[in-house]
C-alpha positions in Angstrom: -48.6 266.9 105.5 -47.6 265.4 102.2 -44.7 267.7 101.9 -42.7 266.6 105.0 -42.3 262.6 103.8 -41.1 264.1 100.4 -38.8 266.6 101.9 -37.3 263.7 104.3 -37.0 261.5 101.1 -35.2 264.0 99.3 -33.0 264.9 102.2 -31.9 261.3 102.5 -31.1 260.5 98.7 -29.1 263.8 98.8 -27.2 262.6 101.8 -26.7 259.0 100.3 -25.8 260.5 96.7 -23.0 262.9 98.4 -21.3 260.2 100.6 -20.8 258.1 97.6 -17.1 257.2 97.0 -15.3 259.1 94.1 -15.4 257.3 90.8 -12.4 256.6 88.4 -13.6 259.4 86.2 -13.2 262.0 89.1 -9.6 261.1 90.2 -6.6 262.6 88.4 -4.1 260.4 86.2 -1.5 259.0 88.0 1.3 260.3 85.9 0.0 263.9 84.3 1.7 265.6 81.6 3.6 268.6 83.2 1.7 271.8 82.6 2.7 275.2 81.7 1.5 277.7 84.0 -0.8 280.3 81.6 1.9 283.4 82.6 5.0 281.3 81.5 3.7 280.3 77.8 5.2 283.3 75.9 8.7 283.3 77.8 8.8 279.3 77.3 8.0 280.2 73.4 10.7 282.6 73.6 13.3 279.9 75.1 12.2 277.3 72.3 12.8 279.9 69.9 16.1 281.1 71.3 17.4 277.0 71.0 16.6 277.4 67.2 18.0 280.9 66.8 21.5 280.0 68.7 21.7 276.2 68.1 19.5 275.5 65.0 17.6 273.1 67.0 14.0 272.9 65.4 10.9 273.4 67.9 9.8 270.0 67.0 12.8 268.6 68.5 12.4 270.4 71.8 10.4 269.0 74.8 9.5 271.1 77.7 10.6 269.0 80.6 9.8 271.7 83.7 8.5 275.2 84.3 8.9 276.2 88.0 7.9 279.7 89.2 10.9 281.4 90.8 11.7 284.6 92.6 15.2 285.9 91.3 16.9 288.0 93.9 18.0 290.4 91.3 17.7 291.6 87.6 20.5 288.7 86.7 17.6 286.3 87.1 20.2 284.0 88.9 22.4 284.0 86.0 24.7 286.6 86.7 27.4 287.4 84.0 31.3 288.0 85.1 32.1 291.9 85.6 28.4 292.9 85.3 26.3 294.8 87.6 22.6 294.3 87.8 19.7 296.0 89.5 19.0 294.9 92.9 15.4 294.2 92.7 13.5 291.1 93.3 12.2 289.7 90.2 9.6 287.3 89.5 9.9 284.9 86.9 10.2 280.9 85.9 13.3 278.4 85.6 12.4 276.3 82.2 14.0 273.2 81.8 13.9 272.0 78.1 15.2 269.0 76.3 16.4 268.7 73.2 19.3 266.1 71.8 20.5 264.5 74.8 20.9 267.8 76.4 19.0 269.6 79.3 18.9 273.6 78.2 18.0 275.8 81.8 16.6 279.0 81.1 15.9 281.9 83.5 13.3 284.3 82.7 11.5 287.3 84.2 7.3 287.1 84.0 7.3 289.3 80.8 9.8 288.9 78.2 13.7 288.4 79.5 15.0 284.9 78.6 18.5 283.9 79.8 20.1 280.6 78.7 21.9 279.9 82.0 23.3 276.4 81.5 23.3 273.5 79.2 23.8 269.8 80.7 26.1 268.0 79.7 28.0 270.7 78.0 30.2 269.6 74.7 32.0 271.8 72.2 28.6 271.8 69.9 26.2 273.3 72.8 28.9 275.4 74.9 28.0 276.5 78.2 27.2 280.2 78.1 
């Protein structure tokens, strides 16, 4: 008989605890930093390295603005070259926006290792549009 009141007391305590409002510690921050999907880390690093190789921009000067998963309609990754034929295969990948020295560099990638510099905004003589 003594087990029933104890069970009822524990059940009520559990119910009251479960119905408490969320605390500030469990709510996400108002402006979280952009996160890079785990599968995009390697191609993001390759994009940053490409800026260093092509334009001598050190990695410390580069900010990753946005990494967006994409599905490209073919192997051109959405950046076709003039007069170039591409395999017509749906290619999953990412659009990566990097900021450095007042410019936004847009890279298109596949999910593994292919990285293409697609555009530079604003374009200028120092960083010509690809």
